[in-house]
matplotlib code that plots the C-alpha trace (Angstrom):
import matplotlib.pyplot as plt

x = [59.0, 56.3, 52.7, 52.1, 54.7, 53.6, 50.4, 51.8, 53.7, 50.8, 48.5, 51.3, 51.1, 47.6, 47.6, 50.2, 48.4, 45.0, 46.0, 47.6, 45.2, 43.1, 45.9, 45.5, 42.3, 40.9, 36.5, 36.2, 33.7, 35.3, 38.1, 35.9, 35.0, 38.3, 38.9, 36.0, 37.2, 40.1, 39.6, 37.2, 39.9, 42.0, 39.5, 39.5, 42.7, 43.4, 40.1, 41.2, 45.0, 43.0, 41.6, 45.0, 46.6, 43.3, 43.5, 47.8, 47.4, 44.6, 46.0, 49.7, 47.7, 46.1, 49.1, 50.4, 48.2, 48.3, 51.6, 51.8, 48.9, 51.3, 54.6, 53.3, 51.5, 47.8, 47.4, 45.7]
y = [167.7, 169.7, 168.6, 167.4, 164.9, 163.8, 163.6, 160.8, 158.9, 158.8, 157.2, 154.7, 154.2, 153.1, 151.4, 149.4, 148.7, 148.1, 145.5, 143.8, 144.2, 141.6, 138.8, 140.3, 141.8, 141.8, 142.7, 145.9, 145.0, 141.6, 144.1, 146.9, 144.3, 142.5, 145.6, 145.8, 142.5, 143.6, 147.0, 144.6, 142.1, 145.2, 146.9, 142.9, 142.7, 146.5, 145.7, 142.4, 144.1, 146.7, 144.3, 142.3, 145.0, 146.5, 142.9, 142.1, 145.5, 144.6, 141.8, 143.0, 145.6, 142.4, 140.8, 143.5, 144.5, 140.4, 140.8, 143.7, 142.5, 138.8, 141.1, 143.3, 140.2, 140.4, 136.6, 134.6]
z = [80.7, 79.3, 80.4, 77.4, 77.5, 81.1, 79.9, 77.3, 80.1, 82.1, 79.2, 78.4, 82.0, 82.7, 79.3, 80.8, 84.0, 82.3, 80.5, 83.1, 85.6, 84.5, 85.9, 89.5, 89.3, 92.5, 92.7, 94.3, 96.5, 98.0, 98.4, 100.1, 102.6, 103.6, 105.0, 106.7, 108.1, 108.8, 110.5, 112.8, 113.6, 114.4, 116.9, 118.6, 118.9, 120.8, 122.5, 124.3, 124.9, 126.3, 128.7, 129.2, 130.6, 133.1, 134.2, 134.7, 136.3, 138.1, 139.2, 140.3, 142.4, 144.2, 144.2, 146.0, 148.8, 149.4, 150.0, 151.5, 154.3, 154.7, 155.5, 157.9, 159.4, 158.7, 157.9, 160.5]

ax = plt.figure().add_subplot(projection="3d")
ax.plot(x, y, z, "-o")
ax.set_aspect("equal")
plt.show()
């Protein structure tokens, strides 16, 4: 295809998208804000996941120490 033919196809696609876009139009500002909300949600998820693993590993270490102390007879 030549550059002129490609330009004609691109123009036709743009016209069709513009004609159909009104049915599915999302206001740009609300779309942008939705991305912000999703970013905040992902950040909260990562923080919670990080906290969960830190707590899980900490409890596993403490549990191992307690079991080790019980096994060696340090309980009174």
